[in-house]
N, C-alpha and C positions, 0 to 999 in steps of 0.2 A: 443324851437322850434326844437326839435330833430326829430319829426315824421311829415314829410311833404310829400305832393304829388308833386314830382319834375316835373312831366309833367305840373302841374298847375303853378309851379313856373316859368317855362320857358315861360309861356304865360303872365307873369306880364308885365305891361307897361315898356318900355325901359327907360323913362326919369322920373325924380322926378316930373316934371310939370304934366305929364299925371297921375301919381299915386296920386297926390294931388287932382285931379278932382274927385276921387272916395271917397265917404264918408264911413269911416270904419264902422260906425254904421249900414250902410245899409247891411253889410254882415250878421250880426246876425238878423236884422229885417226881412230878407227874410225867415228865418227859424222859424218854429213854435216850441213851447215847446216840443210837441210830437216828432217832427223830431230830435230834439237835444237829448232828453232822449233815443230814440230808437238808435241813432247813438252811444251814450255813452255806451249803453247796448251791442251793437255788438262789440265795441272795448274792453270792459271789458272781454267779453267771449273769444274773439280771442286772446287777449294778456295775459289773466290770471292775470291782474294787475288792481287795482282800481285807480291808479294815472294816469288819462287821461287828457292830456293838451288840452286846448281849440282849438289850431290849428288843432289837429288831429280830434277832434269832428266836427269841421266846415267842414273839407274835407270829412269826412265820411257821413255827413248829406247832402252833395251836394253843400256846399258853397266853400269859398276860405280859404286858411290857413293863413289868417291875419285878422285884424280888431278887434273890441272890442267885448268881450263876454257879453252876457246879465247879468244884475246885479244879477239876481237870481242864477247865476252859482257861485257866490262868496262862497257859502256854499257847499263845496264838499260833505260832508256827506249827505246833503239833496238830492243832485243829485243822489248819489249812492242809497239812500233809494227809490227814485222815480223809478230808473231802476228796482230794485228788486220788487217794488210794482206792476209794469206793468206785470212782469212775474207772480206774485201771482194772479193778477186779471184775466189774461188770463187762468191760470189753474183752477181757481174757476169757471169762466164762462163755461169752457169745462166740468168740473165736474157736474155743474148744468144741462147742456144739457144731460149728460149721465144719471143723476139721474131721469130726467123727460122723458127719452126716453122709448118707449114701448118695450116689449119683455123680453128675458132672460137677465141675467147678462152679457152674452157674447155679446148680442146685445148692451147693455148699454156701455160695455167696448169699443166696436167698435165705438160707437158714441163719446165717450171721446177722443179716439185716433185721429179720423178724425178732431174733433174740435180743439184739442191741436195742431195738425200739421198745420191747417189753421192759427191759431194764431201765430205759429212759423214762417210761411212764411210771415205773415204781419209784425211782429216785427223784423224779421231777426235772432232771436235766443231766447231761453229761458234759463235764468240764473239758475245755481245750487245754492240753498240756503246754501250749505255746503262748500262754498269756501270763506267765510268771516272771517276767523280766524284772519286776520290782521286788522280788522275793530274795531272801538270803541265799548265798551261793550254794549251800548244802541242799536247800529245797529245789533250787533251779536244776541242780544235777540230777536229783531224783525224778523231777518232771521230765527231763530230757531222756533219762533211761526208760521211763515208762512209755514215752512217746515213741522212741525207737523200737521198743519191744512190740508195741501194738502195730506199728507200721511195717515192721519186718514180717510179722506173721500174716498180716493182711496182704502184703505184696506177694508173699509166697503163694497165697491162695489165688491171687489174680494171675500170677505166672502160670499156675497149673491150668487155668482156664484158657490161656493162650496156647498151651501145648495140646490140650484135648479138643480144641476147636470150639469151645462153648462161649468164650469171651472174646471181645474185640482185641486186635493186636495194637493196643494203645499203650502209651507210656504208663507203666504201673505206678509211678510216683504221682502223676496227675490223677489217675483213677482213684488212688488211695486218698488223695487230698479231697476229691469230690465226695467220696463216701463219708469221710470223717467230718467235713464241713457241714454236710447234710444232717449228721447225727448230733453235732455239738452246737445246737442253737441255744440262745440265752434263756428262753422260757418255753415251757410246754404246758398246755392246758390239760393237766393230769386228770382232773375230775370231769372234763367235758366228754360226753359220749361220742362226739364227733372226732375225738382224737384218734380213735381206732380206725376210723375211715381215712383220716388224713395220713396216718402211718401206713396203711395198706396202699394208698395211692403213691406214697413216697417210695415204697419198695418197688412197685411196678415201674415208676419213672426211672429209678436208678438202674434197675435191671435192664430196662429198655435202652438206656443210654450206654450201658456197658456191654450188652450182648450183641454180638455180630457174628453169627455162626460162620465158620470157615473150615476147610479141611484141617484135620489135626496135624500138628507138626510131625514130620517123620523123625523117628528115633535115629540118632547118629549111628552109623555103622562103625564098629571098632576096627581100627587098622590091624591087619595081620602082622605078626612079627616077621621081620625080614623084608618087608616091602618098603 
């Protein structure tokens, strides 16, 4: 119990009798699985460490730094996998919104950024899939697969922008890295009303950095048979 909210500790009951009246199981029962996974995700991003104790998770999720953890938290690798899975799902949902949005690739990229930042505010952070080198091999493979899936779809979107003339003819790997690095910051001021303004400015800056209108690439002319 090294990571505790000392303001909450000060509010604990003064006597053992009063403390005994509270059922420790109620602490975790008030928190949903989503709240616990999101809290663990925020802590992992902020601390850069996958070893997150239950008291810290409980405080981050809005509970108290004591009481019994849910049984399903006994499997730490599974909790870590769920945290990364929520980031992967958020990015996949954002990519789907972009892929089905009307307009040029620049319009689609804007739709992706807006959706991803909405998800980031909801979850509190988006984890980087490239920070799992200390995890078991099986988890590392899943993180690599998720990373490649997100990057492949995002680069496909960027390549479309190069073809329709709405995005700069830059290295798609570098552009993809810029976008994901901007989204996967350690901490987000979720409850701060200024976060919406910051996110809007981030979208404008990224689009300005990536947009450089140019003539659309000519479609290759198929070779005629016999030539």
